[in-house]
C-alpha positions as a printed NumPy array, in Angstrom:
array([[  0.   ,   0.   ,   0.   ],
       [  1.155,   3.479,  -0.769],
       [ -0.075,   6.614,   0.928],
       [  0.516,  10.348,   0.641],
       [  1.337,  12.632,   3.571],
       [  0.034,  16.208,   3.552],
       [  1.994,  19.196,   4.842],
       [  5.28 ,  18.37 ,   3.127],
       [  6.226,  22.013,   2.481],
       [  6.23 ,  22.812,   6.209],
       [  8.155,  19.621,   6.862],
       [ 10.795,  20.51 ,   4.247],
       [ 11.258,  23.926,   5.872],
       [ 11.803,  22.365,   9.311],
       [ 14.194,  19.773,   7.9  ],
       [ 16.264,  22.399,   6.086],
       [ 16.999,  23.947,   9.488],
       [ 18.192,  20.616,  10.905],
       [ 20.683,  19.679,   8.208],
       [ 20.685,  16.941,   5.574],
       [ 22.258,  14.152,   7.631],
       [ 19.925,  14.617,  10.593],
       [ 16.953,  15.061,   8.269],
       [ 17.583,  11.635,   6.705],
       [ 17.861,  10.074,  10.156],
       [ 14.665,  11.792,  11.233],
       [ 12.691,  10.533,   8.236],
       [ 14.077,   7.002,   8.645],
       [ 13.258,   6.938,  12.363],
       [  9.752,   8.237,  11.73 ],
       [  9.092,   5.618,   9.037],
       [ 10.353,   2.917,  11.395],
       [  8.023,   4.192,  14.121],
       [  5.025,   4.094,  11.754],
       [  5.898,   0.512,  10.75 ],
       [  6.192,  -0.371,  14.457],
       [  2.698,   1.071,  14.979],
       [  1.369,  -1.264,  12.259],
       [  3.236,  -4.142,  13.931],
       [  1.673,  -3.381,  17.332],
       [ -1.817,  -3.243,  15.848],
       [ -1.346,  -6.581,  14.068],
       [ -0.001,  -8.199,  17.246],
       [ -3.02 ,  -6.965,  19.212],
       [ -5.403,  -8.566,  16.715],
       [ -3.836, -12.049,  16.367],
       [ -6.781, -14.431,  16.943],
       [ -4.901, -17.536,  18.166],
       [ -2.864, -17.37 ,  21.379],
       [ -1.836, -21.015,  21.87 ],
       [  1.935, -20.745,  21.738],
       [  2.448, -17.066,  20.986],
       [  4.607, -17.879,  17.961],
       [  2.29 , -16.068,  15.546],
       [  2.325, -12.928,  17.658],
       [  6.081, -12.983,  18.289],
       [  6.779, -13.641,  14.604],
       [  5.471, -10.255,  13.448],
       [  8.6  ,  -8.167,  12.797],
       [  9.664,  -4.838,  11.279],
       [ 12.684,  -4.558,   9.011],
       [ 14.315,  -1.844,   6.915],
       [ 14.354,  -2.63 ,   3.224],
       [ 17.19 ,  -1.636,   0.949],
       [ 16.16 ,   1.7  ,  -0.543],
       [ 17.551,   5.094,  -1.567],
       [ 18.734,   7.18 ,   1.417],
       [ 16.13 ,   9.874,   0.817],
       [ 13.22 ,   7.375,   0.555],
       [ 13.485,   4.884,   3.422],
       [ 11.262,   1.781,   3.29 ],
       [ 10.313,  -0.396,   6.264],
       [  8.26 ,  -3.579,   6.011],
       [  6.223,  -5.578,   8.481],
       [  6.611,  -9.323,   7.894],
       [  6.225, -12.733,   9.532],
       [  9.646, -13.961,  10.617],
       [ 11.022, -16.388,  13.165],
       [  9.408, -15.841,  16.525],
       [  9.299, -17.884,  19.73 ],
       [ 11.386, -21.05 ,  19.8  ],
       [ 12.968, -20.082,  16.453],
       [  9.776, -21.051,  14.573],
       [  8.557, -19.188,  11.493],
       [  4.742, -18.914,  11.753],
       [  3.852, -19.8  ,   8.154],
       [  0.321, -20.658,   9.298],
       [ -0.649, -17.004,   9.587],
       [ -1.731, -17.288,   5.929],
       [ -4.172, -20.074,   6.811],
       [ -5.556, -18.03 ,   9.706],
       [ -5.856, -14.887,   7.574],
       [ -7.393, -16.462,   4.459],
       [ -8.856, -19.747,   5.719],
       [ -8.373, -23.163,   4.145],
       [-10.228, -25.245,   1.597],
       [-10.81 , -28.939,   1.182],
       [-12.74 , -31.458,   3.222],
       [-12.115, -29.901,   6.653],
       [-12.14 , -26.263,   5.61 ],
       [-11.358, -23.681,   8.262],
       [-12.976, -20.246,   8.001],
       [-10.879, -17.131,   7.533],
       [-10.064, -15.003,  10.58 ],
       [ -8.451, -11.942,   8.995],
       [ -6.235,  -9.945,  11.33 ],
       [ -3.445,  -8.493,   9.158],
       [ -5.518,  -6.628,   6.551],
       [ -8.017,  -5.113,   9.046],
       [ -5.155,  -4.04 ,  11.311],
       [ -3.287,  -2.382,   8.456],
       [ -6.448,  -0.647,   7.241],
       [ -7.147,   0.641,  10.761],
       [ -3.708,   2.255,  10.872],
       [ -3.856,   3.572,   7.294],
       [ -7.203,   5.28 ,   7.923],
       [ -5.498,   7.642,  10.353],
       [ -2.004,   7.589,   8.836],
       [ -1.776,  11.412,   8.581],
       [ -2.374,  11.849,  12.299],
       [ -0.099,   8.956,  13.286],
       [  2.717,  10.133,  11.019],
       [  2.532,  13.742,  12.188],
       [  2.467,  12.751,  15.876],
       [  5.414,  10.389,  15.482],
       [  7.294,  12.91 ,  13.317],
       [  6.918,  15.63 ,  15.942],
       [  7.987,  13.21 ,  18.676],
       [ 11.12 ,  12.196,  16.748],
       [ 11.803,  15.826,  15.814],
       [ 11.625,  16.834,  19.49 ],
       [ 14.025,  14.022,  20.403],
       [ 16.425,  15.125,  17.656],
       [ 16.334,  18.734,  18.832],
       [ 17.037,  17.602,  22.41 ],
       [ 20.033,  15.558,  21.263],
       [ 21.366,  18.434,  19.185],
       [ 21.   ,  20.915,  22.047],
       [ 22.929,  18.589,  24.381],
       [ 25.786,  18.372,  21.844],
       [ 26.211,  22.163,  21.79 ]])
């Protein structure tokens, strides 16, 4: 999914005051925080809690991308007991066949819940990270 953030002109003005290196760090940290918010929402909505492997397998990772356009992904990786929860697909979409299991979607609704208010989430997290950056910079001087 791709989304557009409003208020980029004001953001560019604030970032020009910070400097290019810190601006890249700020954008990367903010993107990581938004991906972590998606991760938290997905973890809250996992329907099965038997072993906890499905919940602990939801991870965030930085993808290789240009420095000015950071990309973070939320994926199912190895969780508890070094087990990769491949069965999340069967929970999300259900199964077919003789003993079909119904779908219990939790990834798509969680992502949609976050993306409905992405502007607010992004601006709140951006301001939080910007404040932290300004604090660090003031301590250096």
